[in-house]
C-alpha positions in Angstrom: 0.0 0.0 0.0 1.4 3.4 -1.0 2.1 6.0 1.8 -0.8 8.4 2.7 1.2 11.3 1.2 0.9 9.8 -2.3 -2.9 9.4 -2.1 -5.2 12.0 -3.7 -7.6 14.0 -1.4 -10.5 12.0 -2.7 -8.8 8.7 -2.0 -8.0 9.8 1.5 -11.7 10.8 2.1 -13.0 7.5 0.7 -10.6 5.6 3.0 -11.7 7.8 6.0 -15.3 7.2 5.3 -14.6 3.4 5.4 -13.1 3.8 8.9 -9.5 4.7 8.3 -8.9 7.6 10.7 -5.3 7.9 9.7 -6.5 9.0 6.2 -8.2 12.0 7.8 -5.1 12.8 9.8 -3.2 12.8 6.5 -5.7 15.3 5.0 -5.5 17.5 8.1 -1.7 17.5 8.0 -1.8 18.3 4.3 -3.9 21.4 4.6 -3.7 22.6 8.2 -1.0 25.2 7.7 -2.4 26.6 4.5 -6.0 26.8 5.9 -4.9 28.2 9.2 -2.9 30.9 7.5 -5.9 31.9 5.4 -8.2 32.1 8.4 -5.6 34.0 10.5 -5.0 36.5 7.6 -8.8 37.2 7.6 -9.6 37.4 11.4 -6.2 38.7 12.7 -6.5 36.9 16.0 -4.7 33.6 16.6 -7.1 32.2 19.3 -10.1 33.0 17.1 -8.4 31.6 14.1 -7.7 28.4 16.0 -11.4 28.1 17.0 -12.6 28.7 13.4 -10.0 26.2 12.1 -11.4 23.6 14.4 -15.0 24.4 13.7 -14.3 24.2 10.0 -13.0 20.6 10.3 -15.9 19.6 12.6 -18.3 20.8 9.9 -16.2 19.1 7.2 -16.4 15.8 9.1 -20.1 16.1 9.5 -20.7 16.9 5.9 -18.5 14.1 4.7 -20.2 11.5 6.9 -23.6 12.7 5.6 -22.4 12.3 2.0 -22.5 16.0 1.3 -19.0 16.2 -0.2 -18.7 15.4 -3.9 -15.5 13.6 -4.9 -14.3 16.0 -7.6 -10.7 16.7 -6.6 -11.6 20.1 -5.1 -11.4 19.3 -1.4 -9.3 22.3 -0.4 -11.6 24.7 -2.2 -14.5 23.1 -0.4 -12.7 23.5 2.9 -12.1 27.2 2.1 -15.8 27.7 1.5 -16.6 26.1 4.9 -14.0 28.3 6.6 -15.4 31.4 4.9 -18.9 30.6 6.1 -17.7 29.9 9.7 -15.9 33.3 9.6 -19.0 35.1 8.4 -21.2 33.3 11.0 -18.7 34.3 13.7 -18.7 38.0 12.5 -22.5 38.1 12.5 -22.7 36.6 16.0 -20.2 39.2 17.3 -22.1 42.0 15.6 -25.4 40.9 17.2 -23.9 40.6 20.6 -22.1 43.9 20.4 -25.4 45.5 19.4 -27.1 44.4 22.7 -26.7 45.9 26.1 -26.6 43.6 29.2 -30.3 43.9 30.0 -31.2 43.1 26.4 -28.9 40.1 26.4 -30.6 38.8 29.6 -34.0 39.4 28.1 -33.0 37.6 24.9 -31.6 34.6 26.8 -34.7 34.2 29.0 -37.3 35.1 26.3 -36.1 32.5 23.9 -36.2 29.7 26.4 -39.8 30.2 27.5 -38.8 31.0 31.1 -41.4 33.1 32.9 -41.9 34.4 36.4 -39.9 36.4 38.9 -36.1 36.8 38.6 -35.8 34.2 41.5 -38.1 31.7 39.8 -36.2 32.2 36.5 -32.9 31.6 38.3 -34.2 28.5 40.0 -35.4 27.2 36.6 -32.0 27.8 35.1 -30.3 26.0 38.0 -32.7 23.1 37.4 -31.9 23.0 33.7 -28.1 23.1 34.4 -28.6 20.2 36.9 -30.4 18.3 34.2 -27.6 19.1 31.8 -25.0 17.7 34.2 -27.2 14.5 34.5 -27.1 14.2 30.7 -23.3 14.6 30.6 -23.0 11.9 33.3 -24.9 9.5 30.9 -22.4 9.9 28.1 -19.5 7.4 27.6 -16.5 8.4 29.6 -14.4 9.4 26.6 -17.2 11.7 25.3 -17.6 13.2 28.8 -13.9 13.9 29.0 -13.7 15.7 25.7 -16.9 17.7 26.3 -15.8 18.9 29.8 -12.4 19.9 28.5 -13.9 21.8 25.6 -16.8 23.5 27.3 -15.7 24.0 30.9 -12.0 24.3 30.5 -12.1 26.0 27.0 -9.3 23.8 25.7 -8.6 23.6 22.0 -9.1 20.3 20.2 -5.4 20.2 19.6 -4.8 20.4 23.4 -7.5 17.9 24.0 -5.9 15.5 21.6 -2.5 15.8 23.3 -4.1 15.5 26.8 -6.0 12.3 25.9 -3.3 10.8 23.7 -5.6 10.7 20.6 -5.7 12.4 17.2 -7.4 15.8 16.7 -9.9 13.9 14.5 -10.8 11.5 17.3 -11.3 14.5 19.7 -13.5 16.2 17.2 -15.5 13.1 16.6 -16.1 12.5 20.3 -17.3 16.0 20.8 -19.7 15.7 17.8 -21.1 12.4 19.2 -21.4 13.9 22.7 -23.4 16.8 21.5 -25.7 14.7 19.4 -26.2 12.2 22.2 -27.1 14.9 24.6 -29.6 16.5 22.2 -31.2 13.1 21.7 -31.4 12.5 25.4 -32.8 16.0 26.0 -35.5 15.4 23.5 -36.4 12.0 25.0 -36.7 13.6 28.4 -38.3 16.8 27.2 -35.6 19.0 28.6 -35.3 22.5 27.2 -32.0 22.2 25.3 -31.0 25.9 25.5 -27.8 25.0 27.3 -26.7 22.5 24.7 
């Protein structure tokens, strides 16, 4: 079998979709510097660029697994489109948050989640929801719990998570993806308001 570096992008994607995670690692290695440089030159902030880079690959993985990537030899161009969309989404989010003052943010958070009552009642409802969220996390497989807690509560990058857990970035991304999907499914089954997910 020829080394991964001699495979085309589409060959690596096909192998990855058949379960060969090293093929995806080869793709990541092939384009990570080029893609990160593009993102950094656009957003001018290394931490933000790192988050956008990771989100881009999460979206790419999801799309590939759903069969939404066409094998046409244009993988990098496709990645650039995803990165561009993530950058735009991030910009829009920042603009919407900057346009709200603190009271409007609180009003927005509570109004969208159907919480009614006095401030104390609302706070109790939020605490209850957070308690339910922690119960959902406890139901996840240990490896998914670990990645989710490091990403959400410790704000670690997927690269750092991969190093900490002794896995590949792809594995860390995949575990986070499965954790979120599993929690959403459990929340729906239990009729828990998923605003914290």
